[in-house]
N, C-alpha and C positions, 0 to 999 in steps of 0.2 A: 403647861402647854398642852392643848388638846391635839388630837391627831391631825386636824386640818392645818393648824399653825405649824406643827412640826414638818409637815409636808412642804409648806411654802418656803421654809428657811433651810431645809436640808440641802446640802450641796448636791445631792443626787437629783433633786427636783428644781434646783436653782438655774437650770439651763434655759437660755432664751432661744427662741427660734430666730434663725438668721434671715435678714432681709435680702432683697435681690442684689443690692450693691455689695453686701458682704460676700454673698455667694459668687458674684462675678470676680471679686478680688481673689477669693480662694481658688476659683477655676483657673484664673491667669497664673497664679502661683503653681497650681498643680500641673499646668501645661509645661511650665519651665522645669519643675522638679517633681518627679513622681514619688520621691522619698522625702519625708519630712525630717529635717535635721533639728536638733533641740533649739539652736539659736533662731532658726526660721520660725519654729513653733511659737516662741516667745514674742518675736517681732510681729507675727500675724495676730496673735492674741491681743497685743497692745493696740495695734491698728484697728482691729474690729471691736475691741471692748468686750471680749468674751474670755472665759477661762481657757488657759492653754490646753486643758484636757478636751474641751469641746472642739478645738482646732484639730487635735490629734485624732479624735473620733471621726470628725468629718473626713480627714485625709484617709483614714483606714477604710471607711465606707466607700469613699470615692475610688480608692485603689481597687477594691473588690469589684465595684461596678465596672470600672475600666477594664479589669482583667476579663470579666465575663463578656463584655462587649468585644474585646480583642479576640477572645476565643470564638465568639459568634462570627465575627468578620473573617477570621482564619478559616473557620468551618465552611462558611459560605463561599469563600475563595476556593478552598479545596474542593467543594462540591461542584463548582463551575468547572474547575480544571478536570475533575473526574469525568463529568458529563462530556466535556470536549474530548478527553482522551478516549472515552468509550465510543464516541461518535467517529473519531479518527480511526479507531480500531475496526469498527464495522465497515468503514469506507475501505480500509486497507484489506480487510478480509474479502470484500467484494472484488477489489482489484486483483487479489491473489487468485480467486476463483476464475475470474475472467482470463487472467494470464495463464493459469493452468489449462483452461480449455483451449486457449490459443496454442499453447505448447503441445497439447495432445493432438490437435489438428495438424500442426506442423510435423509432428513425429509420424502421424499416419501418412501424410503426404510424402515425407522422406522415405518411409518404409515402402510405400507403393512405388515410388520412383526407383528405389534400389531393386525391388523385385522386377520391375520392368526392365531395368538395365541388365540384371542378371539373365532374365529371359531373353532379351535381345542379344546379349553377349553370347549366351549359350546357343541361341539359334544361329547367330553370325559365325560362331566358332564351328558349329556343325556344318555350315555352308563352306567354311574355309577348309575344314578337315576332309569333307567328302565333296568332291567335285560334282557340280550339277551335271547330271547325265540326262540327255534327252534322246529319246529314241526317234531319230529323224534321219531320213535318207536324203542325200543331195542328188541321188540319181534321178535323172529325168527320164520319164518313159515316153516323152514326146512333147511336142509343142501343143499349145492350146488349140492350134488350127487342126491338129490331127486328133483332137479329142483327148489328148494326154495331158498330164500335169505332173508336178513334182509329187512324189509319193512320200508320205510320212510313215508308211507302215511296211513297205516292201522289204528293205534290207535290214531294218532295225539296227542300223549302225549307231554306235554310241559316240556322240560328239561332245566336245568341250564347248564352252561358251564362245570362245574365239572362232572355233570351227563352225559353230552354228551361225555366227554372225557372217562369216565368209560365205557360207552356204546361202544365207538369205539375200545377201547383196549380189550374189552371183559370182563372187571371186573364187579363185583357185586357192585351196589350202596350202598348196606347196609354195606359193609366192609369199606367204606370211613369214615374217622373221622376227 
């Protein structure tokens, strides 16, 4: 036997190419079972009219392609999830910056309000601690017809608020109780 004849009859080269119908049958079988059991291998080989080894090799190649496709799908899915997570992270970081700025403004406002309250309280406390003294005299030097008026500088008498009020409305301080 020459080399060409040996090649045609050798089990290594005796493999036939599968037709579309055979491939469809193998695909359906693979969809149902990813692993090829020995009895399934023999059953498929008989149905297809090919050696069991060819069925085994087809399954092996198909499983390798399927795993690669699964990995690609998983990778693509993870890539989309990563992009979504990064987008969400950027949105949340933006929200955090906005909220930090709002918090800073609120803290500044609160600080200013507390300072104003302290200043007002301190000022009010000073007013309560030290009576308001006005240098006003209720002594009248004459009526307006005589050319006189109430003097704010003649006696420099120190009056409290209620006394000042009585003086201004013309009442007598001694009648206040």
